[in-house]
C-alpha positions in Angstrom: 0.0 0.0 0.0 2.8 2.4 0.8 4.4 1.7 -2.5 1.1 2.3 -4.3 0.6 5.6 -2.5 4.2 6.6 -3.3 3.6 5.9 -7.0 0.3 7.9 -7.0 2.1 10.9 -5.4 4.8 10.8 -8.1 2.2 11.0 -10.8 2.1 14.2 -12.7 -1.7 14.3 -12.6 -1.5 14.2 -8.8 1.2 16.8 -8.5 -0.7 19.1 -10.9 -4.2 18.9 -9.3 -3.3 18.3 -5.7 -1.4 21.6 -5.6 -3.3 23.3 -8.3 -3.1 26.7 -6.5 0.7 26.5 -7.0 0.8 24.7 -10.3 -1.9 26.3 -12.4 0.8 28.2 -14.3 2.2 24.8 -15.6 -1.2 24.0 -17.0 -1.4 27.4 -18.7 2.1 26.9 -20.2 1.1 23.4 -21.5 -1.9 24.9 -23.2 0.4 27.7 -24.7 2.7 25.0 -26.0 -0.2 23.4 -27.8 -1.0 26.8 -29.4 2.6 27.3 -30.5 2.6 23.8 -32.0 -0.6 24.8 -33.9 1.2 27.9 -35.3 4.2 25.9 -36.3 2.4 23.0 -37.9 -0.8 24.5 -39.3 0.2 28.1 -39.9 3.9 27.2 -40.6 5.3 29.9 -38.5 9.1 29.1 -38.4 8.2 25.4 -37.9 11.8 24.1 -37.9 12.5 25.9 -34.6 9.2 27.0 -33.2 7.9 23.4 -33.0 11.0 22.4 -31.0 10.6 25.4 -28.7 6.9 24.5 -28.2 7.7 20.9 -27.4 10.5 22.0 -25.0 7.9 24.2 -23.3 5.6 21.3 -22.9 8.3 19.0 -21.4 9.6 21.6 -19.0 6.2 22.3 -17.6 5.1 18.7 -17.0 5.0 18.3 -13.2 7.3 15.6 -11.9 9.2 15.1 -15.2 12.3 16.8 -13.7 13.9 17.4 -17.1 14.8 21.0 -16.4 15.6 22.7 -13.1 15.5 26.5 -13.1 16.8 26.6 -9.5 19.8 24.6 -10.5 20.8 27.2 -13.1 20.2 30.0 -10.7 22.7 28.5 -8.4 25.0 27.9 -11.4 24.9 31.6 -12.4 24.9 33.3 -9.0 28.4 34.4 -8.1 29.5 33.0 -4.7 27.0 30.1 -4.8 28.3 26.6 -4.1 27.9 25.5 -7.8 28.8 28.8 -9.5 29.8 28.0 -13.1 30.0 24.3 -12.2 29.2 22.3 -15.4 30.1 19.1 -13.7 27.3 19.7 -11.2 24.9 20.2 -14.1 26.0 17.0 -15.9 25.8 15.0 -12.7 22.6 16.3 -11.2 20.6 17.8 -14.1 17.9 16.4 -16.2 18.0 15.8 -19.9 17.0 19.4 -20.8 19.5 20.8 -18.3 22.3 18.9 -20.1 21.1 20.1 -23.6 20.8 23.7 -22.3 24.6 23.7 -21.7 24.9 24.2 -25.5 22.8 27.4 -25.2 24.5 28.7 -22.1 27.9 28.3 -23.7 26.5 29.9 -27.0 27.6 26.7 -28.9 24.3 26.2 -30.7 23.9 29.7 -32.1 27.5 29.7 -33.5 27.0 26.3 -35.1 23.7 27.6 -36.6 25.7 30.5 -38.1 28.1 28.1 -39.8 25.1 26.5 -41.5 23.6 29.9 -42.4 27.0 30.9 -44.0 26.9 27.9 -46.3 23.5 29.0 -47.6 24.2 32.7 -48.0 25.2 34.4 -51.2 27.0 37.7 -50.6 27.3 38.5 -54.3 24.4 41.0 -54.3 26.1 42.8 -51.4 29.5 42.8 -53.0 28.0 44.0 -56.3 26.2 46.9 -54.6 28.1 48.1 -51.4 25.3 50.6 -50.7 23.4 47.6 -49.5 25.6 47.5 -46.4 24.3 50.9 -45.4 20.7 49.8 -45.7 21.4 46.7 -43.6 23.0 48.9 -41.0 20.0 51.3 -41.0 17.7 48.4 -40.4 19.4 47.8 -37.1 17.9 51.1 -35.8 15.1 49.1 -34.3 17.6 47.3 -32.0 18.9 50.5 -30.4 15.6 52.4 -30.3 13.9 49.4 -28.6 16.8 49.2 -26.2 16.2 52.8 -25.1 12.4 52.2 -24.9 13.0 49.1 -22.6 15.2 51.3 -20.3 12.2 53.6 -19.9 10.0 50.6 -19.2 12.2 49.8 -16.2 14.2 46.9 -17.6 17.9 46.6 -16.5 20.4 47.5 -19.2 21.4 43.9 -19.9 17.7 42.9 -20.3 16.9 45.9 -22.5 19.8 45.0 -24.8 18.6 41.4 -25.0 15.1 42.6 -25.9 16.3 45.1 -28.4 18.2 42.5 -30.4 14.8 41.0 -31.4 14.7 43.9 -33.9 17.6 42.3 -35.8 15.1 39.6 -36.9 17.8 37.0 -36.4 16.9 34.2 -33.9 20.3 32.7 -33.3 21.7 36.2 -32.6 18.9 37.0 -30.2 19.6 33.7 -28.4 23.4 34.4 -28.4 23.0 37.9 -27.0 20.4 36.9 -24.3 22.5 34.0 -23.2 25.4 36.3 -22.6 23.5 39.2 -21.0 20.3 38.2 -19.4 19.5 34.4 -19.6 16.4 34.8 -17.4 14.6 36.2 -20.4 15.8 33.7 -22.9 12.4 31.9 -23.3 10.2 34.9 -23.8 12.7 36.6 -26.1 13.3 33.5 -28.3 9.5 32.9 -28.6 8.9 36.5 -29.5 11.8 36.6 -31.9 10.9 33.5 -33.9 7.2 34.3 -33.9 7.7 37.8 -35.3 10.2 36.5 -37.8 7.4 34.3 -39.2 5.2 37.4 -39.3 7.5 39.5 -41.4 5.2 39.3 -44.4 2.4 40.7 -42.2 4.3 43.3 -40.3 6.4 44.9 -43.0 4.1 45.7 -46.0 1.9 48.3 -44.2 5.0 50.1 -43.0 6.7 49.9 -46.4 3.6 51.3 -48.1 3.1 54.0 -45.5 6.6 55.4 -46.0 6.8 55.3 -49.8 4.9 56.7 -52.7 3.6 54.7 -55.7 6.3 56.2 -57.9 9.0 55.2 -55.5 7.7 51.6 -55.3 7.9 51.5 -59.1 11.6 52.4 -59.4 13.5 49.9 -61.5 17.1 49.4 -60.4 20.0 48.8 -62.8 21.3 45.2 -63.2 23.8 44.1 -60.6 27.3 43.6 -62.0 28.7 40.1 -62.1 30.9 39.1 -59.0 34.0 37.1 -59.6 34.9 33.9 -57.6 37.9 35.6 -56.2 35.8 38.4 -54.7 33.5 35.8 -53.1 36.4 34.0 -51.6 38.2 37.2 -50.3 35.0 38.7 -48.9 34.4 36.4 -45.9 38.1 36.6 -44.9 38.2 40.4 -45.0 34.9 40.8 -43.1 36.1 38.3 -40.4 39.3 40.2 -39.9 37.8 43.7 -40.0 34.7 43.0 -37.8 36.7 40.9 -35.3 39.2 43.7 -34.8 36.5 46.3 -34.7 34.1 44.5 -32.3 35.9 41.4 -30.9 32.8 40.3 -29.0 31.1 39.8 -32.4 33.9 37.5 -33.6 32.2 34.1 -32.6 29.1 34.9 -34.7 30.8 36.6 -37.6 33.7 34.1 -37.7 31.3 31.1 -37.9 29.1 32.8 -40.5 32.1 33.6 -42.7 33.7 30.2 -42.2 30.5 28.5 -43.6 30.4 30.9 -46.5 34.1 30.4 -47.3 33.5 26.6 -47.4 30.7 27.3 -49.8 32.5 29.7 -52.1 36.1 28.2 -52.2 34.9 25.2 -54.2 37.2 22.7 -52.5 35.2 22.0 -49.3 31.9 20.9 -50.8 31.5 18.0 -48.4 32.0 20.3 -45.4 29.6 22.9 -46.8 26.9 20.3 -47.5 27.3 18.8 -44.0 27.2 22.2 -42.2 24.2 23.4 -44.2 22.2 20.2 -43.8 23.1 17.5 -41.3 24.8 19.8 -38.7 22.2 22.5 -39.1 19.3 20.1 -38.6 20.9 18.4 -35.5 21.7 21.7 -33.8 18.2 23.1 -34.7 16.7 20.2 -32.8 18.8 20.7 -29.7 18.5 24.5 -29.8 14.7 24.5 -30.1 14.1 22.0 -27.3 16.7 23.7 -25.0 15.3 27.2 -25.5 11.8 25.9 -24.9 13.0 24.4 -21.6 13.6 27.8 -20.2 9.9 28.8 -20.6 8.8 27.8 -17.1 5.6 29.2 -15.7 7.5 31.4 -13.3 9.7 33.0 -15.9 7.0 33.4 -18.7 3.7 34.2 -17.0 4.5 37.8 -15.9 4.1 41.4 -17.0 7.7 41.4 -18.4 6.7 38.9 -21.1 3.9 41.1 -22.3 6.3 44.0 -22.5 8.7 41.9 -24.5 6.0 40.9 -27.0 5.0 44.6 -27.5 8.6 45.8 -27.8 9.4 43.0 -30.3 6.8 44.4 -32.7 8.2 47.9 -32.1 11.7 46.7 -32.9 10.7 45.0 -36.1 8.7 48.1 -37.2 11.4 50.6 -36.5 14.0 48.3 -38.2 11.9 48.1 -41.3 11.3 51.9 -41.3 15.0 52.6 -40.8 16.0 50.7 -44.0 13.3 52.3 -46.1 14.0 55.8 -44.9 17.7 55.6 -45.5 17.1 54.4 -49.1 14.9 57.4 -49.6 17.6 59.7 -48.2 20.3 58.2 -50.4 18.1 58.8 -53.4 18.5 62.5 -52.8 22.1 62.3 -53.8 22.2 59.2 -56.1 22.1 59.3 -59.9 21.0 55.6 -60.0 17.9 55.5 -57.8 17.3 52.9 -55.2 13.8 51.4 -54.8 13.2 52.1 -51.1 11.3 48.8 -50.7 14.6 47.0 -50.6 15.6 48.9 -47.5 13.0 46.9 -45.5 15.0 43.7 -46.3 17.8 45.1 -44.0 16.3 43.1 -41.2 18.1 39.8 -41.4 15.1 37.4 -41.9 16.8 35.7 -44.8 15.4 35.3 -47.5 11.8 36.1 -46.3 12.3 39.9 -46.0 13.8 40.1 -49.5 10.8 38.2 -50.8 8.5 40.7 -49.1 10.3 43.5 -50.9 9.8 41.7 -54.2 6.2 41.0 -53.6 5.3 44.5 -52.6 7.2 45.9 -55.6 5.5 43.6 -58.1 2.0 44.6 -56.8 2.8 48.1 -58.2 4.6 46.9 -61.3 4.6 43.2 -62.2 7.6 43.7 -64.5 9.8 45.0 -61.6 12.2 42.4 -60.1 13.7 43.5 -56.8 14.6 40.1 -55.3 18.3 40.1 -56.0 18.6 43.8 -55.2 16.9 43.1 -51.9 19.2 40.2 -51.1 22.0 42.8 -50.7 20.6 44.6 -47.6 19.1 41.2 -46.5 22.5 39.5 -46.0 24.0 42.8 -44.9 21.4 42.7 -42.1 22.8 39.4 -40.9 26.2 41.0 -40.5 24.7 44.1 -39.0 22.7 42.3 -36.4 25.8 40.3 -35.4 27.8 43.5 -35.0 25.0 45.1 -33.1 25.0 42.1 -30.7 28.7 42.4 -30.3 28.5 46.1 -29.4 25.7 45.4 -26.8 27.7 42.5 -25.3 30.8 44.7 -25.1 28.9 47.5 -23.4 26.9 45.5 -21.0 28.4 42.0 -20.8 
């Protein structure tokens, strides 16, 4: 009888409903995980990662599963605590999700993701039209304006920087920055970042149309010049050296991104490029999604700060989109060859979705206008820009 009672008390159903006053938040988070799964599967909102995050959210909120222990990580990160920065303690005493989360905490997963992204990125449009780099930089305006807004909302500087990086529209960069600066907000920030990345086709077009005239949206740009293989090979090397010397804290992301791209462009590492862009990328995406989802415990997610993060995430995306469009309009005041301002919105680094949005909005005004390759310039520039912005914030507040 004692064994039977002990078994019943260990059941998740018993723990959930016997102490419902304390555990109601777990039930809410489980229902929220179902909703995110619906968005990932039915609506196809960033399904490759959002589905993993949703399932990690489900696992971490199942009473009695003991797969993730937030208190253990609090002890790990609290200076002076018995197990401060003790990974051996995590490996010995942690659950499955605690062990997988080590890859997030050490920023291993985001860097490996960036290697894969590098193998799938073509920097030729950026090399062909260097002005694109300015548009990509302007789109990072959302990061810094949102940072200031979060300061006024009462967030600590480290938390404000982590929330602001959502405006870069780059999920791995948001996870990398938050892991470095304010890991307590990792779950809400990751969910907001990937949810809004999926909503780029919804968020951007109204802003683009509001800030441009019909004539501007019809501008046809000159054909991009061909880019040589030598330029494509030299580019990732030069960018790595320059950015790493300028902002050393951005070196892990930029270095991994450019290494993957160099494997792709050099022509002698096809096996490595294929593996990094496929098998490695898929494996790390699985671990990253589940690990990030594990941090979305009821205590860390169900609070007013999460609502603020959701609101500021939209603000960050909107301002980033506007920044790229407005800079393109400004450059047209001095340029002989006009830039279609719609490609400025692609400066947020949601590759290639943001570039496709520029193409789609442009073709609604003129079906014969093809902006996709022109928009890819600011789009890939945005990847570099968001990594640099993350490096600056980490250097300032890390």
